N, C-alpha and C positions, 0 to 999 in steps of 0.2 A: 737570031734565032730565042727561042722563046726564055722565060725564064723554067719553065715547064719541061721544055725538054731537055734545057741545060743540065738540073736537076737529074729526068732521069737518066741524061747519059753519064753523068757524075755518081750517082747513087747507087742505079741499075747493077754494075760490075762492082764495084768496091762490096756490096754489102752480098751480091753471087759468090766473090770467091768463100768472101770472110763465110760462107753457107757450105763453101763447098769444103773451106778448110778441115768446119768442122765436123760435115756429114761421113770425109775421110780420115780424120784425125778425133776421134771419138774423147777416146782415153787421154791423150795430150790437155785436151781443152776442158774434161772435168777438172783437170788437175788446175788449168787455168783457175776455172769458176772456186774449186778451194780457197787457192790460195787468194786470190781478189777475197775472197770474204774474211779471208783472212787475217788482211791488213785495213784497218782501219780508214789509214791514211789514202787509199787506193779505193776506198767505199766514196771518200768523203769528193776524190779527187776525178771519181769516175762521175759519178752523181752532178757536178760541175763542167765538165766538159759535155757531157751528156746531154744537160739542159743548155746550155748555150747551145749546139749544135740542132736541137730541135725548134728555140725560138728561133735560131737564124731560118728553120725552112719557112716556121709559122709567121716571120716576118715580113717573106719574100715571097711565100708561096701560100697566100690562107683563101684557097682558091675551093669549094663547095660545089663541085658540078658534077650530073652526073654520066661523066667519062672516064677516063685513065687517070686523070691533073688529081681527081679527090684523091689516089693513092700515094701522092708523093702529102697532100696536107695532112692525111693521116698518119703518114710514118713522123709528118712533125710534132704532131700534137700527141701521138703516143709517146716519142722519142724525148718529149718534153714534159713529159708525167712521169717517167722512167725517171730521169735526171732527177726532179722534183722528189719523187721517192725515194732514192739514194741516200738525199740529202734530209729530209724531213724525219725517214722513217725506216734508219737503217737497218733496225734489230727486224724488222717486218720483210724488206728486201734479203737482210743471210736467212732467213728460215725458208725462204723465198728459193731461193739461191741452193739451200744444204737437199731442198725437196727435190731441186732437180738434177745434183748429182747422184743423188742417191737411186733414184729411177731414171734410168736410161733412155726409155721408150719416151718420157717428154721432152727430150731433147732430139730428138727425130724427130717427132711431131712436131717441135718447134723449129727444126733445121729445115724437113721437108716444104714448110708455109713459107719460112724464110726464102726458101730458093725460087719455090714458084711465083711469091711476090716481085722479085730479083728478074726471073728471067720476063716477065712481062715488061717493066720495067727498062731492063737494056732492050728488046724488043720494040719498044715502043718507042725509045731515044734515039735508037740507032738507024729505024728504018724510015722515018721521016728528016 
């Protein structure tokens, strides 16, 4: 199995379930986001964990091709950048999260994008 298929099979279902969880439990996850930004330690630890995950994807799968595999690479880079932002600019990420909590439509739009992305990864990963 190639690294691309492994990551698609690993990340697709996990992120799909996370997206569906948010879609079906919006108020709960709005509360999670509020709790997260209220705890400085969680912001740092979350940033470190997200940065490590994104960096792991980049180190094992930095593939810039014109097919589905670039989605995994983009996910890795975006994840690493998000982790770096949590560590380097926590106040900015807190303001962004607070805006998301205040505007439920932003959460819905993000959730739809995440679910669509993860459906593609799951479909490709498990169809081959």
